[in-house]
C-alpha positions in Angstrom: 44.9 -22.3 28.0 48.3 -22.5 26.0 51.6 -21.1 27.7 53.1 -18.9 25.8 56.3 -20.4 24.3 59.7 -19.2 25.7 62.6 -18.3 23.7 65.3 -20.2 23.3 68.5 -20.0 25.3 70.8 -19.2 22.6 68.3 -16.2 21.5 68.1 -14.9 24.8 71.9 -14.9 25.5 72.8 -12.9 22.6 70.3 -10.2 23.4 72.3 -10.6 27.0 75.4 -10.2 24.8 74.6 -6.9 23.2 73.1 -5.5 26.1 76.0 -6.3 28.2 78.8 -4.5 25.7 76.4 -1.7 24.9 76.6 -0.9 28.5 80.3 -1.3 28.3 80.8 1.3 25.9 78.3 3.4 27.8 80.9 3.1 31.0 84.2 3.8 28.5 82.4 7.0 27.6 82.3 8.0 30.9 85.7 7.6 32.2 87.1 10.6 31.2 84.8 12.0 33.4 84.6 9.6 36.2 87.0 6.6 37.6 86.4 3.2 35.9 86.4 1.8 39.6 83.8 4.4 40.5 81.7 3.3 37.4 82.4 -0.5 38.4 81.0 0.4 41.7 77.9 2.4 41.1 77.3 -0.2 38.1 77.0 -3.4 40.4 75.7 -1.5 43.5 72.9 0.0 41.2 72.4 -3.6 39.6 72.2 -5.4 43.0 69.3 -2.7 44.3 67.4 -2.5 40.8 67.2 -6.5 41.3 66.5 -6.7 44.9 63.8 -4.5 44.5 62.1 -6.1 41.7 62.6 -9.2 43.2 61.5 -8.2 46.9 64.4 -10.7 47.9 63.9 -9.5 51.6 60.3 -11.8 51.6 62.8 -14.7 50.6 64.1 -17.2 53.3 67.4 -16.7 53.7 70.0 -19.5 55.1 73.4 -18.9 56.2 74.5 -21.5 53.0 72.6 -18.9 50.4 74.2 -16.2 51.9 77.6 -17.6 51.6 77.0 -18.8 48.5 75.4 -16.0 47.0 78.4 -13.6 48.6 81.0 -15.2 47.0 79.4 -15.1 44.0 78.5 -11.4 43.8 82.5 -10.9 45.1 83.9 -12.6 41.6 81.3 -10.8 39.5 81.8 -7.2 41.4 85.7 -7.9 40.9 85.2 -9.2 37.3 83.4 -5.7 36.5 86.2 -3.5 38.2 89.1 -5.8 36.5 87.2 -5.3 33.3 86.8 -1.7 33.4 90.6 -0.9 34.2 91.2 -3.0 31.3 88.6 -1.3 28.7 90.3 2.4 30.1 93.6 1.4 28.5 92.7 -1.4 25.4 89.9 -1.5 23.0 86.8 -2.7 23.8 87.3 -6.0 21.5 90.7 -6.7 22.4 90.1 -6.4 26.5 87.5 -8.7 26.2 88.8 -11.4 23.9 91.9 -11.7 26.4 89.6 -11.7 29.3 88.6 -15.2 27.5 91.9 -17.0 28.5 90.8 -17.8 32.1 87.6 -19.6 31.3 89.6 -21.2 28.7 92.5 -22.2 30.6 90.2 -23.6 33.6 88.0 -25.7 31.0 91.3 -26.8 29.6 93.1 -27.9 32.7 89.7 -29.7 34.6 89.3 -31.7 30.9 93.0 -33.1 30.2 92.1 -33.5 26.5 93.1 -33.0 22.8 91.0 -31.0 22.5 91.1 -28.9 25.5 94.9 -28.7 25.0 94.1 -27.0 21.7 92.0 -25.0 23.0 94.5 -23.6 25.3 97.0 -23.3 22.9 94.5 -21.2 20.8 93.1 -19.1 23.3 97.4 -18.2 24.4 98.0 -17.4 20.7 95.1 -15.1 20.3 95.8 -13.1 23.5 99.6 -13.0 22.8 98.9 -11.7 18.9 96.7 -9.2 20.7 99.3 -8.3 23.7 101.7 -7.7 21.6 100.0 -5.3 19.4 99.7 -3.0 22.4 101.9 -0.4 23.3 104.2 -0.4 26.3 102.0 1.5 28.3 98.7 -0.7 28.0 100.8 -3.5 29.5 98.5 -3.3 32.7 95.6 -3.0 31.1 96.4 -6.5 29.3 97.3 -7.3 32.9 93.8 -6.3 34.4 92.0 -8.3 31.6 94.2 -11.2 32.3 92.9 -11.0 36.1 89.4 -10.5 34.9 89.6 -13.6 33.2 90.5 -15.2 36.4 87.4 -14.2 37.9 85.3 -14.7 34.7 85.7 -18.5 35.3 84.5 -18.2 39.0 81.6 -16.4 38.1 80.7 -19.1 35.7 81.6 -21.9 38.5 79.8 -19.8 41.1 77.1 -19.1 38.7 75.9 -22.4 38.3 75.5 -23.3 42.1 73.9 -20.4 42.3 71.6 -20.9 39.4 70.9 -24.7 40.4 71.0 -25.0 43.8 70.6 -21.5 45.4 68.6 -18.5 45.4 69.3 -17.8 41.5 68.3 -14.2 40.5 67.7 -13.4 44.0 70.9 -14.7 44.8 72.4 -12.3 41.9 71.2 -9.3 43.4 72.3 -9.9 47.3 75.5 -11.0 46.0 76.0 -8.1 43.8 75.0 -5.7 47.1 77.7 -7.7 49.0 80.1 -7.3 46.1 79.7 -3.8 46.2 80.6 -3.5 49.3 84.3 -5.2 49.0 85.1 -2.7 46.1 83.7 0.3 47.6 87.1 1.2 48.9 88.5 2.0 45.6 85.4 3.5 43.8 83.6 5.3 46.8 86.4 8.3 46.2 85.0 9.2 42.6 81.1 9.1 43.1 81.3 12.2 44.1 82.2 13.1 40.5 78.8 11.3 39.6 76.8 12.9 42.0 77.6 16.5 40.8 76.0 15.5 37.4 72.7 14.4 37.0 73.3 13.0 33.3 76.6 11.5 34.4 75.0 9.8 37.7 71.9 8.6 35.1 74.6 7.2 32.5 76.5 5.5 35.3 73.2 4.0 36.3 72.0 3.2 33.3 75.7 0.8 33.0 74.1 -1.3 36.2 71.1 -2.3 34.1 72.5 -3.2 30.4 75.7 -4.5 31.9 74.6 -6.6 34.9 71.0 -6.3 35.3 69.8 -7.7 31.5 72.5 -9.7 30.8 73.5 -11.5 34.2 69.5 -12.0 34.5 69.8 -13.7 31.3 72.2 -15.7 32.5 70.5 -17.3 35.7 67.8 -18.0 33.3 70.3 -19.6 30.7 72.7 -21.5 33.4 69.4 -23.2 34.5 68.5 -24.7 31.5 71.4 -25.6 30.3 74.6 -27.4 30.6 78.0 -25.8 31.6 80.1 -26.8 28.3 76.6 -25.4 26.1 77.3 -22.2 27.9 80.7 -22.2 27.8 80.3 -23.0 23.6 77.3 -19.9 23.7 80.1 -17.6 25.1 82.3 -17.7 21.8 79.7 -15.2 20.5 80.6 -12.7 23.5 84.5 -11.7 21.9 83.0 -10.5 18.2 80.1 -9.0 20.2 82.4 -7.0 21.5 84.4 -6.1 19.4 81.0 -4.8 16.6 80.0 -2.6 19.4 83.2 -1.1 19.9 83.7 -0.5 16.3 79.8 0.8 16.4 79.6 3.1 19.7 83.0 4.1 19.9 85.0 3.9 16.6 87.5 0.9 17.8 88.4 -0.3 14.2 90.2 -3.7 14.5 93.0 -4.1 12.1 93.8 -7.6 10.4 96.0 -8.7 13.2 93.2 -7.8 15.7 90.5 -9.6 13.9 92.8 -12.5 13.7 93.9 -12.9 17.6 90.1 -12.0 18.5 89.3 -15.2 15.9 91.7 -17.5 17.5 90.0 -16.9 21.1 86.2 -17.1 19.5 87.5 -20.7 17.8 89.3 -21.8 21.3 86.0 -21.0 22.9 83.8 -22.8 20.6 86.3 -26.0 20.6 86.3 -25.9 24.2 83.0 -25.3 24.9 82.1 -28.3 22.6 83.7 -30.6 24.8 
């Protein structure tokens, strides 16, 4: 019997992106009642437990090498989640995601040092400057958080490929997120009580883990194992516009002409850099 045909990596990636930013929109809607750091903690913890339980990761033989790489991956992922939530609490969803992309684009440009990568970095920086300049003075902190999240995103791509190809893959994702949740728990543990005081709020907070971590990051592990890092980076050009569309539909965040230009510049930079 012929094996069922698997969907192409590109289709899986788009599905993961939609799920990720639906989860982000859900999280933004919770920030007025639960602190962003607490939502991030619940998101990472719930996602890690779901993956470990589904995969029965405790049955796997774990070497010290596997745990070290999975832990490093999970810590970077948890910090990325925490920082982007702190940014989204101060910036529109599409803007925060676009600014976050300066990190991966900069790392790619520094690593390749070609005319194409330099152009990508200039475009990305221009888009970020446009988006940062549109923000009020009080949201400069949000821009900084988004840039720090971008640095973590770069680490996520590098470590994620290592775990996907040479490590415990999806099992490493689950265990890594559990370790990452432990690392960020001092920042988010205080507000967790607010979530447990309301079953509805707790369910929504935990849903962010399913939508924003379990589905998209699980898909990322599958996609990363099948395509090159450069092709994966190219696909990420779809994410800023996905975030902007979800922000418009779910949160009524309407980007202006200048914001569209800034987001477009970042998307073009990702496409140029990923085509190396």
